[in-house]
PyMOL CGO cylinders between C-alpha atoms (Angstrom):
from pymol import cmd
from pymol.cgo import CYLINDER

trace = [
    CYLINDER, -94.91, 64.22, 33.21, -98.50, 63.29, 32.37, 0.3, 1, 1, 1, 1, 1, 1,
    CYLINDER, -98.50, 63.29, 32.37, -98.61, 60.62, 29.69, 0.3, 1, 1, 1, 1, 1, 1,
    CYLINDER, -98.61, 60.62, 29.69, -101.10, 62.73, 27.75, 0.3, 1, 1, 1, 1, 1, 1,
    CYLINDER, -101.10, 62.73, 27.75, -98.53, 65.49, 27.55, 0.3, 1, 1, 1, 1, 1, 1,
    CYLINDER, -98.53, 65.49, 27.55, -95.89, 63.17, 26.09, 0.3, 1, 1, 1, 1, 1, 1,
    CYLINDER, -95.89, 63.17, 26.09, -98.33, 61.85, 23.49, 0.3, 1, 1, 1, 1, 1, 1,
    CYLINDER, -98.33, 61.85, 23.49, -99.26, 65.36, 22.36, 0.3, 1, 1, 1, 1, 1, 1,
    CYLINDER, -99.26, 65.36, 22.36, -95.63, 66.49, 22.11, 0.3, 1, 1, 1, 1, 1, 1,
    CYLINDER, -95.63, 66.49, 22.11, -95.05, 64.97, 18.70, 0.3, 1, 1, 1, 1, 1, 1,
    CYLINDER, -95.05, 64.97, 18.70, -91.31, 65.56, 18.44, 0.3, 1, 1, 1, 1, 1, 1,
    CYLINDER, -91.31, 65.56, 18.44, -90.41, 63.47, 21.49, 0.3, 1, 1, 1, 1, 1, 1,
    CYLINDER, -90.41, 63.47, 21.49, -89.30, 59.97, 20.55, 0.3, 1, 1, 1, 1, 1, 1,
    CYLINDER, -89.30, 59.97, 20.55, -89.52, 58.26, 23.92, 0.3, 1, 1, 1, 1, 1, 1,
    CYLINDER, -89.52, 58.26, 23.92, -90.70, 59.23, 27.39, 0.3, 1, 1, 1, 1, 1, 1,
    CYLINDER, -90.70, 59.23, 27.39, -89.37, 57.67, 30.59, 0.3, 1, 1, 1, 1, 1, 1,
    CYLINDER, -89.37, 57.67, 30.59, -90.21, 58.69, 34.13, 0.3, 1, 1, 1, 1, 1, 1,
    CYLINDER, -90.21, 58.69, 34.13, -87.19, 58.35, 36.43, 0.3, 1, 1, 1, 1, 1, 1,
    CYLINDER, -87.19, 58.35, 36.43, -88.04, 58.21, 40.11, 0.3, 1, 1, 1, 1, 1, 1,
    CYLINDER, -88.04, 58.21, 40.11, -86.84, 56.81, 43.41, 0.3, 1, 1, 1, 1, 1, 1,
    CYLINDER, -86.84, 56.81, 43.41, -90.29, 56.79, 45.02, 0.3, 1, 1, 1, 1, 1, 1,
    CYLINDER, -90.29, 56.79, 45.02, -92.53, 53.68, 44.89, 0.3, 1, 1, 1, 1, 1, 1,
    CYLINDER, -92.53, 53.68, 44.89, -95.72, 55.77, 45.09, 0.3, 1, 1, 1, 1, 1, 1,
    CYLINDER, -95.72, 55.77, 45.09, -94.72, 57.78, 42.02, 0.3, 1, 1, 1, 1, 1, 1,
    CYLINDER, -94.72, 57.78, 42.02, -93.83, 54.54, 40.25, 0.3, 1, 1, 1, 1, 1, 1,
    CYLINDER, -93.83, 54.54, 40.25, -97.24, 53.05, 41.03, 0.3, 1, 1, 1, 1, 1, 1,
    CYLINDER, -97.24, 53.05, 41.03, -99.17, 56.12, 39.85, 0.3, 1, 1, 1, 1, 1, 1,
    CYLINDER, -99.17, 56.12, 39.85, -97.13, 56.42, 36.66, 0.3, 1, 1, 1, 1, 1, 1,
    CYLINDER, -97.13, 56.42, 36.66, -97.51, 52.75, 35.77, 0.3, 1, 1, 1, 1, 1, 1,
    CYLINDER, -97.51, 52.75, 35.77, -101.21, 53.14, 36.47, 0.3, 1, 1, 1, 1, 1, 1,
    CYLINDER, -101.21, 53.14, 36.47, -101.61, 55.50, 33.52, 0.3, 1, 1, 1, 1, 1, 1,
    CYLINDER, -101.61, 55.50, 33.52, -99.32, 53.44, 31.27, 0.3, 1, 1, 1, 1, 1, 1,
    CYLINDER, -99.32, 53.44, 31.27, -96.00, 55.28, 31.55, 0.3, 1, 1, 1, 1, 1, 1,
    CYLINDER, -96.00, 55.28, 31.55, -92.57, 53.74, 31.18, 0.3, 1, 1, 1, 1, 1, 1,
    CYLINDER, -92.57, 53.74, 31.18, -90.93, 54.04, 34.59, 0.3, 1, 1, 1, 1, 1, 1,
    CYLINDER, -90.93, 54.04, 34.59, -87.39, 53.34, 35.78, 0.3, 1, 1, 1, 1, 1, 1,
    CYLINDER, -87.39, 53.34, 35.78, -86.69, 53.14, 39.50, 0.3, 1, 1, 1, 1, 1, 1,
    CYLINDER, -86.69, 53.14, 39.50, -83.35, 54.65, 40.47, 0.3, 1, 1, 1, 1, 1, 1,
    CYLINDER, -83.35, 54.65, 40.47, -81.16, 54.57, 43.56, 0.3, 1, 1, 1, 1, 1, 1,
    CYLINDER, -81.16, 54.57, 43.56, -82.55, 56.85, 46.32, 0.3, 1, 1, 1, 1, 1, 1,
    CYLINDER, -82.55, 56.85, 46.32, -78.96, 57.80, 47.14, 0.3, 1, 1, 1, 1, 1, 1,
    CYLINDER, -78.96, 57.80, 47.14, -78.60, 59.71, 43.87, 0.3, 1, 1, 1, 1, 1, 1,
    CYLINDER, -78.60, 59.71, 43.87, -78.35, 63.41, 44.74, 0.3, 1, 1, 1, 1, 1, 1,
    CYLINDER, -78.35, 63.41, 44.74, -80.53, 64.90, 42.00, 0.3, 1, 1, 1, 1, 1, 1,
    CYLINDER, -80.53, 64.90, 42.00, -82.92, 64.37, 39.12, 0.3, 1, 1, 1, 1, 1, 1,
    CYLINDER, -82.92, 64.37, 39.12, -80.06, 65.07, 36.73, 0.3, 1, 1, 1, 1, 1, 1,
    CYLINDER, -80.06, 65.07, 36.73, -78.18, 62.09, 38.17, 0.3, 1, 1, 1, 1, 1, 1,
    CYLINDER, -78.18, 62.09, 38.17, -81.27, 59.91, 37.74, 0.3, 1, 1, 1, 1, 1, 1,
    CYLINDER, -81.27, 59.91, 37.74, -81.56, 60.93, 34.09, 0.3, 1, 1, 1, 1, 1, 1,
    CYLINDER, -81.56, 60.93, 34.09, -77.89, 60.14, 33.52, 0.3, 1, 1, 1, 1, 1, 1,
    CYLINDER, -77.89, 60.14, 33.52, -78.44, 56.63, 34.86, 0.3, 1, 1, 1, 1, 1, 1,
    CYLINDER, -78.44, 56.63, 34.86, -81.60, 56.04, 32.82, 0.3, 1, 1, 1, 1, 1, 1,
    CYLINDER, -81.60, 56.04, 32.82, -80.00, 57.24, 29.55, 0.3, 1, 1, 1, 1, 1, 1,
    CYLINDER, -80.00, 57.24, 29.55, -76.71, 55.44, 30.01, 0.3, 1, 1, 1, 1, 1, 1,
    CYLINDER, -76.71, 55.44, 30.01, -75.70, 54.06, 26.64, 0.3, 1, 1, 1, 1, 1, 1,
    CYLINDER, -75.70, 54.06, 26.64, -77.31, 56.80, 24.55, 0.3, 1, 1, 1, 1, 1, 1,
    CYLINDER, -77.31, 56.80, 24.55, -74.66, 58.39, 22.35, 0.3, 1, 1, 1, 1, 1, 1,
    CYLINDER, -74.66, 58.39, 22.35, -76.58, 60.50, 19.81, 0.3, 1, 1, 1, 1, 1, 1,
    CYLINDER, -76.58, 60.50, 19.81, -79.21, 63.23, 19.73, 0.3, 1, 1, 1, 1, 1, 1,
    CYLINDER, -79.21, 63.23, 19.73, -80.59, 65.17, 22.66, 0.3, 1, 1, 1, 1, 1, 1,
    CYLINDER, -80.59, 65.17, 22.66, -81.73, 64.08, 26.12, 0.3, 1, 1, 1, 1, 1, 1,
    CYLINDER, -81.73, 64.08, 26.12, -84.71, 66.15, 27.23, 0.3, 1, 1, 1, 1, 1, 1,
    CYLINDER, -84.71, 66.15, 27.23, -85.30, 66.71, 30.94, 0.3, 1, 1, 1, 1, 1, 1,
    CYLINDER, -85.30, 66.71, 30.94, -88.75, 67.95, 31.94, 0.3, 1, 1, 1, 1, 1, 1,
    CYLINDER, -88.75, 67.95, 31.94, -88.59, 68.34, 35.69, 0.3, 1, 1, 1, 1, 1, 1,
    CYLINDER, -88.59, 68.34, 35.69, -91.41, 67.11, 37.88, 0.3, 1, 1, 1, 1, 1, 1,
    CYLINDER, -91.41, 67.11, 37.88, -92.02, 70.60, 39.25, 0.3, 1, 1, 1, 1, 1, 1,
    CYLINDER, -92.02, 70.60, 39.25, -93.31, 71.72, 35.82, 0.3, 1, 1, 1, 1, 1, 1,
    CYLINDER, -93.31, 71.72, 35.82, -96.58, 69.72, 35.67, 0.3, 1, 1, 1, 1, 1, 1,
    CYLINDER, -96.58, 69.72, 35.67, -98.43, 72.26, 33.51, 0.3, 1, 1, 1, 1, 1, 1,
    CYLINDER, -98.43, 72.26, 33.51, -95.91, 72.58, 30.72, 0.3, 1, 1, 1, 1, 1, 1,
    CYLINDER, -95.91, 72.58, 30.72, -97.72, 72.82, 27.39, 0.3, 1, 1, 1, 1, 1, 1,
    CYLINDER, -97.72, 72.82, 27.39, -96.81, 69.95, 25.00, 0.3, 1, 1, 1, 1, 1, 1,
    CYLINDER, -96.81, 69.95, 25.00, -96.67, 72.45, 22.17, 0.3, 1, 1, 1, 1, 1, 1,
    CYLINDER, -96.67, 72.45, 22.17, -93.92, 74.31, 24.02, 0.3, 1, 1, 1, 1, 1, 1,
    CYLINDER, -93.92, 74.31, 24.02, -91.89, 71.09, 24.18, 0.3, 1, 1, 1, 1, 1, 1,
    CYLINDER, -91.89, 71.09, 24.18, -92.26, 70.64, 20.42, 0.3, 1, 1, 1, 1, 1, 1,
    CYLINDER, -92.26, 70.64, 20.42, -91.17, 74.23, 19.79, 0.3, 1, 1, 1, 1, 1, 1,
    CYLINDER, -91.17, 74.23, 19.79, -88.21, 73.76, 22.12, 0.3, 1, 1, 1, 1, 1, 1,
    CYLINDER, -88.21, 73.76, 22.12, -87.08, 70.62, 20.30, 0.3, 1, 1, 1, 1, 1, 1,
    CYLINDER, -87.08, 70.62, 20.30, -87.57, 72.31, 16.91, 0.3, 1, 1, 1, 1, 1, 1,
    CYLINDER, -87.57, 72.31, 16.91, -85.43, 75.22, 18.10, 0.3, 1, 1, 1, 1, 1, 1,
    CYLINDER, -85.43, 75.22, 18.10, -82.59, 72.80, 18.82, 0.3, 1, 1, 1, 1, 1, 1,
    CYLINDER, -82.59, 72.80, 18.82, -82.47, 71.64, 15.19, 0.3, 1, 1, 1, 1, 1, 1,
    CYLINDER, -82.47, 71.64, 15.19, -79.00, 72.35, 13.87, 0.3, 1, 1, 1, 1, 1, 1,
    CYLINDER, -79.00, 72.35, 13.87, -77.75, 73.71, 17.19, 0.3, 1, 1, 1, 1, 1, 1,
    CYLINDER, -77.75, 73.71, 17.19, -74.17, 72.99, 18.16, 0.3, 1, 1, 1, 1, 1, 1,
    CYLINDER, -74.17, 72.99, 18.16, -74.77, 73.86, 21.83, 0.3, 1, 1, 1, 1, 1, 1,
    CYLINDER, -74.77, 73.86, 21.83, -73.81, 71.26, 24.42, 0.3, 1, 1, 1, 1, 1, 1,
    CYLINDER, -73.81, 71.26, 24.42, -76.85, 72.12, 26.54, 0.3, 1, 1, 1, 1, 1, 1,
    CYLINDER, -76.85, 72.12, 26.54, -80.03, 74.19, 26.24, 0.3, 1, 1, 1, 1, 1, 1,
    CYLINDER, -80.03, 74.19, 26.24, -82.90, 75.43, 28.36, 0.3, 1, 1, 1, 1, 1, 1,
    CYLINDER, -82.90, 75.43, 28.36, -86.02, 77.58, 28.14, 0.3, 1, 1, 1, 1, 1, 1,
    CYLINDER, -86.02, 77.58, 28.14, -87.06, 80.99, 29.46, 0.3, 1, 1, 1, 1, 1, 1,
    CYLINDER, -87.06, 80.99, 29.46, -90.05, 83.33, 29.30, 0.3, 1, 1, 1, 1, 1, 1,
    CYLINDER, -90.05, 83.33, 29.30, -90.02, 87.11, 29.43, 0.3, 1, 1, 1, 1, 1, 1,
    CYLINDER, -90.02, 87.11, 29.43, -91.75, 88.30, 32.59, 0.3, 1, 1, 1, 1, 1, 1,
    CYLINDER, -91.75, 88.30, 32.59, -94.48, 90.91, 32.32, 0.3, 1, 1, 1, 1, 1, 1,
    CYLINDER, -94.48, 90.91, 32.32, -94.96, 94.00, 34.40, 0.3, 1, 1, 1, 1, 1, 1,
    CYLINDER, -94.96, 94.00, 34.40, -96.60, 93.22, 37.72, 0.3, 1, 1, 1, 1, 1, 1,
    CYLINDER, -96.60, 93.22, 37.72, -95.05, 89.74, 38.03, 0.3, 1, 1, 1, 1, 1, 1,
    CYLINDER, -95.05, 89.74, 38.03, -93.15, 89.04, 41.22, 0.3, 1, 1, 1, 1, 1, 1,
    CYLINDER, -93.15, 89.04, 41.22, -89.53, 89.28, 40.09, 0.3, 1, 1, 1, 1, 1, 1,
    CYLINDER, -89.53, 89.28, 40.09, -88.45, 89.39, 43.75, 0.3, 1, 1, 1, 1, 1, 1,
    CYLINDER, -88.45, 89.39, 43.75, -89.79, 85.90, 44.45, 0.3, 1, 1, 1, 1, 1, 1,
    CYLINDER, -89.79, 85.90, 44.45, -86.73, 83.66, 45.07, 0.3, 1, 1, 1, 1, 1, 1,
    CYLINDER, -86.73, 83.66, 45.07, -88.70, 80.65, 43.84, 0.3, 1, 1, 1, 1, 1, 1,
    CYLINDER, -88.70, 80.65, 43.84, -88.87, 82.29, 40.41, 0.3, 1, 1, 1, 1, 1, 1,
    CYLINDER, -88.87, 82.29, 40.41, -85.41, 81.69, 38.94, 0.3, 1, 1, 1, 1, 1, 1,
    CYLINDER, -85.41, 81.69, 38.94, -84.19, 84.43, 36.62, 0.3, 1, 1, 1, 1, 1, 1,
    CYLINDER, -84.19, 84.43, 36.62, -81.67, 84.20, 33.78, 0.3, 1, 1, 1, 1, 1, 1,
    CYLINDER, -81.67, 84.20, 33.78, -79.66, 86.81, 31.89, 0.3, 1, 1, 1, 1, 1, 1,
    CYLINDER, -79.66, 86.81, 31.89, -78.28, 86.08, 28.42, 0.3, 1, 1, 1, 1, 1, 1,
    CYLINDER, -78.28, 86.08, 28.42, -75.63, 87.37, 26.03, 0.3, 1, 1, 1, 1, 1, 1,
    CYLINDER, -75.63, 87.37, 26.03, -76.48, 88.72, 22.58, 0.3, 1, 1, 1, 1, 1, 1,
    CYLINDER, -76.48, 88.72, 22.58, -76.28, 85.22, 21.10, 0.3, 1, 1, 1, 1, 1, 1,
    CYLINDER, -76.28, 85.22, 21.10, -78.83, 83.86, 23.57, 0.3, 1, 1, 1, 1, 1, 1,
    CYLINDER, -78.83, 83.86, 23.57, -76.36, 82.01, 25.77, 0.3, 1, 1, 1, 1, 1, 1,
    CYLINDER, -76.36, 82.01, 25.77, -76.90, 82.08, 29.54, 0.3, 1, 1, 1, 1, 1, 1,
    CYLINDER, -76.90, 82.08, 29.54, -74.62, 84.42, 31.46, 0.3, 1, 1, 1, 1, 1, 1,
    CYLINDER, -74.62, 84.42, 31.46, -76.07, 83.66, 34.89, 0.3, 1, 1, 1, 1, 1, 1,
    CYLINDER, -76.07, 83.66, 34.89, -79.07, 82.20, 36.70, 0.3, 1, 1, 1, 1, 1, 1,
    CYLINDER, -79.07, 82.20, 36.70, -80.20, 83.54, 40.06, 0.3, 1, 1, 1, 1, 1, 1,
    CYLINDER, -80.20, 83.54, 40.06, -82.99, 83.57, 42.59, 0.3, 1, 1, 1, 1, 1, 1,
    CYLINDER, -82.99, 83.57, 42.59, -82.21, 87.28, 43.01, 0.3, 1, 1, 1, 1, 1, 1,
    CYLINDER, -82.21, 87.28, 43.01, -83.44, 89.94, 40.61, 0.3, 1, 1, 1, 1, 1, 1,
    CYLINDER, -83.44, 89.94, 40.61, -81.12, 90.07, 37.60, 0.3, 1, 1, 1, 1, 1, 1,
    CYLINDER, -81.12, 90.07, 37.60, -80.48, 92.49, 36.09, 0.3, 1, 1, 1, 1, 1, 1,
    CYLINDER, -80.48, 92.49, 36.09, -80.79, 94.95, 38.96, 0.3, 1, 1, 1, 1, 1, 1,
    CYLINDER, -80.79, 94.95, 38.96, -82.46, 98.19, 37.84, 0.3, 1, 1, 1, 1, 1, 1,
    CYLINDER, -82.46, 98.19, 37.84, -80.19, 100.55, 39.78, 0.3, 1, 1, 1, 1, 1, 1,
    CYLINDER, -80.19, 100.55, 39.78, -81.90, 103.79, 38.74, 0.3, 1, 1, 1, 1, 1, 1,
    CYLINDER, -81.90, 103.79, 38.74, -85.41, 102.41, 38.79, 0.3, 1, 1, 1, 1, 1, 1,
    CYLINDER, -85.41, 102.41, 38.79, -86.10, 103.29, 35.16, 0.3, 1, 1, 1, 1, 1, 1,
    CYLINDER, -86.10, 103.29, 35.16, -88.14, 100.14, 34.55, 0.3, 1, 1, 1, 1, 1, 1,
    CYLINDER, -88.14, 100.14, 34.55, -86.17, 99.48, 31.39, 0.3, 1, 1, 1, 1, 1, 1,
    CYLINDER, -86.17, 99.48, 31.39, -84.61, 96.15, 32.36, 0.3, 1, 1, 1, 1, 1, 1,
    CYLINDER, -84.61, 96.15, 32.36, -85.99, 92.87, 31.02, 0.3, 1, 1, 1, 1, 1, 1,
    CYLINDER, -85.99, 92.87, 31.02, -86.45, 89.93, 33.36, 0.3, 1, 1, 1, 1, 1, 1,
    CYLINDER, -86.45, 89.93, 33.36, -86.56, 86.38, 32.08, 0.3, 1, 1, 1, 1, 1, 1,
    CYLINDER, -86.56, 86.38, 32.08, -88.13, 83.55, 34.06, 0.3, 1, 1, 1, 1, 1, 1,
    CYLINDER, -88.13, 83.55, 34.06, -86.16, 80.32, 33.69, 0.3, 1, 1, 1, 1, 1, 1,
    CYLINDER, -86.16, 80.32, 33.69, -88.35, 77.27, 33.14, 0.3, 1, 1, 1, 1, 1, 1,
    CYLINDER, -88.35, 77.27, 33.14, -87.33, 73.82, 34.41, 0.3, 1, 1, 1, 1, 1, 1,
    CYLINDER, -87.33, 73.82, 34.41, -86.69, 72.22, 31.03, 0.3, 1, 1, 1, 1, 1, 1,
    CYLINDER, -86.69, 72.22, 31.03, -83.25, 71.14, 29.81, 0.3, 1, 1, 1, 1, 1, 1,
    CYLINDER, -83.25, 71.14, 29.81, -81.77, 69.45, 26.78, 0.3, 1, 1, 1, 1, 1, 1,
    CYLINDER, -81.77, 69.45, 26.78, -78.35, 67.82, 27.02, 0.3, 1, 1, 1, 1, 1, 1,
    CYLINDER, -78.35, 67.82, 27.02, -75.97, 66.23, 24.60, 0.3, 1, 1, 1, 1, 1, 1,
    CYLINDER, -75.97, 66.23, 24.60, -75.29, 62.77, 26.07, 0.3, 1, 1, 1, 1, 1, 1,
    CYLINDER, -75.29, 62.77, 26.07, -71.60, 63.53, 26.63, 0.3, 1, 1, 1, 1, 1, 1,
    CYLINDER, -71.60, 63.53, 26.63, -72.48, 66.82, 28.34, 0.3, 1, 1, 1, 1, 1, 1,
    CYLINDER, -72.48, 66.82, 28.34, -74.86, 65.11, 30.75, 0.3, 1, 1, 1, 1, 1, 1,
    CYLINDER, -74.86, 65.11, 30.75, -72.26, 62.50, 31.65, 0.3, 1, 1, 1, 1, 1, 1,
    CYLINDER, -72.26, 62.50, 31.65, -69.67, 65.20, 32.25, 0.3, 1, 1, 1, 1, 1, 1,
    CYLINDER, -69.67, 65.20, 32.25, -71.94, 67.25, 34.49, 0.3, 1, 1, 1, 1, 1, 1,
    CYLINDER, -71.94, 67.25, 34.49, -72.83, 64.38, 36.81, 0.3, 1, 1, 1, 1, 1, 1,
    CYLINDER, -72.83, 64.38, 36.81, -69.13, 63.49, 37.10, 0.3, 1, 1, 1, 1, 1, 1,
    CYLINDER, -69.13, 63.49, 37.10, -68.31, 66.95, 38.44, 0.3, 1, 1, 1, 1, 1, 1,
    CYLINDER, -68.31, 66.95, 38.44, -68.66, 67.96, 42.10, 0.3, 1, 1, 1, 1, 1, 1,
    CYLINDER, -68.66, 67.96, 42.10, -71.28, 70.61, 43.00, 0.3, 1, 1, 1, 1, 1, 1,
    CYLINDER, -71.28, 70.61, 43.00, -69.85, 74.05, 42.29, 0.3, 1, 1, 1, 1, 1, 1,
    CYLINDER, -69.85, 74.05, 42.29, -69.65, 76.91, 44.78, 0.3, 1, 1, 1, 1, 1, 1,
    CYLINDER, -69.65, 76.91, 44.78, -72.29, 78.98, 42.97, 0.3, 1, 1, 1, 1, 1, 1,
    CYLINDER, -72.29, 78.98, 42.97, -74.58, 75.98, 42.68, 0.3, 1, 1, 1, 1, 1, 1,
    CYLINDER, -74.58, 75.98, 42.68, -74.37, 75.39, 46.42, 0.3, 1, 1, 1, 1, 1, 1,
    CYLINDER, -74.37, 75.39, 46.42, -75.09, 79.04, 47.27, 0.3, 1, 1, 1, 1, 1, 1,
    CYLINDER, -75.09, 79.04, 47.27, -78.05, 79.51, 44.91, 0.3, 1, 1, 1, 1, 1, 1,
    CYLINDER, -78.05, 79.51, 44.91, -79.24, 75.87, 45.02, 0.3, 1, 1, 1, 1, 1, 1,
    CYLINDER, -79.24, 75.87, 45.02, -79.37, 75.83, 41.21, 0.3, 1, 1, 1, 1, 1, 1,
    CYLINDER, -79.37, 75.83, 41.21, -77.81, 72.86, 39.43, 0.3, 1, 1, 1, 1, 1, 1,
    CYLINDER, -77.81, 72.86, 39.43, -77.39, 74.67, 36.11, 0.3, 1, 1, 1, 1, 1, 1,
    CYLINDER, -77.39, 74.67, 36.11, -74.73, 76.88, 37.69, 0.3, 1, 1, 1, 1, 1, 1,
    CYLINDER, -74.73, 76.88, 37.69, -72.46, 73.84, 37.83, 0.3, 1, 1, 1, 1, 1, 1,
    CYLINDER, -72.46, 73.84, 37.83, -72.46, 73.86, 34.04, 0.3, 1, 1, 1, 1, 1, 1,
    CYLINDER, -72.46, 73.86, 34.04, -71.72, 77.58, 33.74, 0.3, 1, 1, 1, 1, 1, 1,
    CYLINDER, -71.72, 77.58, 33.74, -69.02, 77.55, 36.39, 0.3, 1, 1, 1, 1, 1, 1,
    CYLINDER, -69.02, 77.55, 36.39, -67.28, 74.70, 34.55, 0.3, 1, 1, 1, 1, 1, 1,
    CYLINDER, -67.28, 74.70, 34.55, -67.42, 76.46, 31.20, 0.3, 1, 1, 1, 1, 1, 1,
    CYLINDER, -67.42, 76.46, 31.20, -70.35, 74.56, 29.67, 0.3, 1, 1, 1, 1, 1, 1,
    CYLINDER, -70.35, 74.56, 29.67, -72.36, 76.91, 27.45, 0.3, 1, 1, 1, 1, 1, 1,
    CYLINDER, -72.36, 76.91, 27.45, -76.16, 76.85, 27.85, 0.3, 1, 1, 1, 1, 1, 1,
    CYLINDER, -76.16, 76.85, 27.85, -78.26, 78.07, 24.93, 0.3, 1, 1, 1, 1, 1, 1,
    CYLINDER, -78.26, 78.07, 24.93, -81.48, 79.72, 26.11, 0.3, 1, 1, 1, 1, 1, 1,
    CYLINDER, -81.48, 79.72, 26.11, -84.52, 79.37, 23.85, 0.3, 1, 1, 1, 1, 1, 1,
    CYLINDER, -84.52, 79.37, 23.85, -87.54, 81.52, 24.58, 0.3, 1, 1, 1, 1, 1, 1,
    CYLINDER, -87.54, 81.52, 24.58, -91.29, 81.08, 24.79, 0.3, 1, 1, 1, 1, 1, 1,
    CYLINDER, -91.29, 81.08, 24.79, -94.23, 83.36, 25.47, 0.3, 1, 1, 1, 1, 1, 1,
    CYLINDER, -94.23, 83.36, 25.47, -96.24, 80.60, 27.18, 0.3, 1, 1, 1, 1, 1, 1,
    CYLINDER, -96.24, 80.60, 27.18, -96.52, 80.85, 30.95, 0.3, 1, 1, 1, 1, 1, 1,
    CYLINDER, -96.52, 80.85, 30.95, -95.95, 77.77, 33.08, 0.3, 1, 1, 1, 1, 1, 1,
    CYLINDER, -95.95, 77.77, 33.08, -96.43, 77.44, 36.83, 0.3, 1, 1, 1, 1, 1, 1,
    CYLINDER, -96.43, 77.44, 36.83, -93.56, 75.67, 38.53, 0.3, 1, 1, 1, 1, 1, 1,
    CYLINDER, -93.56, 75.67, 38.53, -94.24, 74.02, 41.89, 0.3, 1, 1, 1, 1, 1, 1,
    CYLINDER, -94.24, 74.02, 41.89, -91.71, 75.42, 44.35, 0.3, 1, 1, 1, 1, 1, 1,
    CYLINDER, -91.71, 75.42, 44.35, -93.93, 76.18, 47.35, 0.3, 1, 1, 1, 1, 1, 1,
    CYLINDER, -93.93, 76.18, 47.35, -97.23, 75.13, 48.97, 0.3, 1, 1, 1, 1, 1, 1,
    CYLINDER, -97.23, 75.13, 48.97, -98.82, 78.19, 47.36, 0.3, 1, 1, 1, 1, 1, 1,
    CYLINDER, -98.82, 78.19, 47.36, -97.66, 77.06, 43.91, 0.3, 1, 1, 1, 1, 1, 1,
    CYLINDER, -97.66, 77.06, 43.91, -99.11, 73.60, 44.56, 0.3, 1, 1, 1, 1, 1, 1,
    CYLINDER, -99.11, 73.60, 44.56, -102.47, 75.13, 45.39, 0.3, 1, 1, 1, 1, 1, 1,
    CYLINDER, -102.47, 75.13, 45.39, -102.45, 77.21, 42.19, 0.3, 1, 1, 1, 1, 1, 1,
    CYLINDER, -102.45, 77.21, 42.19, -101.51, 74.19, 40.06, 0.3, 1, 1, 1, 1, 1, 1,
    CYLINDER, -101.51, 74.19, 40.06, -104.17, 72.01, 41.71, 0.3, 1, 1, 1, 1, 1, 1,
    CYLINDER, -104.17, 72.01, 41.71, -106.85, 74.58, 40.94, 0.3, 1, 1, 1, 1, 1, 1,
    CYLINDER, -106.85, 74.58, 40.94, -105.68, 74.88, 37.34, 0.3, 1, 1, 1, 1, 1, 1,
    CYLINDER, -105.68, 74.88, 37.34, -105.67, 71.11, 36.83, 0.3, 1, 1, 1, 1, 1, 1,
    CYLINDER, -105.67, 71.11, 36.83, -109.08, 70.71, 38.46, 0.3, 1, 1, 1, 1, 1, 1,
    CYLINDER, -109.08, 70.71, 38.46, -110.35, 73.25, 35.96, 0.3, 1, 1, 1, 1, 1, 1,
    CYLINDER, -110.35, 73.25, 35.96, -109.10, 71.27, 32.98, 0.3, 1, 1, 1, 1, 1, 1,
    CYLINDER, -109.10, 71.27, 32.98, -105.87, 72.91, 31.86, 0.3, 1, 1, 1, 1, 1, 1,
    CYLINDER, -105.87, 72.91, 31.86, -105.87, 73.24, 28.02, 0.3, 1, 1, 1, 1, 1, 1,
    CYLINDER, -105.87, 73.24, 28.02, -103.68, 70.61, 26.41, 0.3, 1, 1, 1, 1, 1, 1,
    CYLINDER, -103.68, 70.61, 26.41, -103.61, 68.45, 29.51, 0.3, 1, 1, 1, 1, 1, 1,
    CYLINDER, -103.61, 68.45, 29.51, -106.99, 66.76, 29.73, 0.3, 1, 1, 1, 1, 1, 1,
]
cmd.load_cgo(trace, "trace")
């Protein structure tokens, strides 16, 4: 996360970059970030966050993944505001996809929700499948932002990878498969996740052009 982003997201109390890579540490310290180096043997970013936040017992732990470099700080504030009063053990964010967007792209993770806004499933496949081709189905793009209750985060990293998680390569399926409810908040703001060399090129061009809210 760019330090400027954390400063502009006014509802975030503290920002820490967790990494296992010395080059990332050096760059982050260079722009004044708080950085914690973690064991390279840890299997995921979620495990790194669990280590860094060990001892926290109250509130929410917000995870903004490194593959979401263009996330708008205002979106983070809205996400945190939406959690106010929530009893959910875990939450995430999604954006309704427009017509013409590539719903078939496996790097664009989709989510379907129940009527209360809780996640039913996440997939790299197109969900829901429009069997009759009516064009009436909504598709929601899952963004790489999570909020955990401290006890929920500790529980998740204590569990083995689930079968669905291993098939789809999506960590959040571990939560669903173990009965952990995930509240899905929504936004209309588009964010480009970096999941491929093509995504990296798009993000680089956007950042070179001075992405609003970033520079």
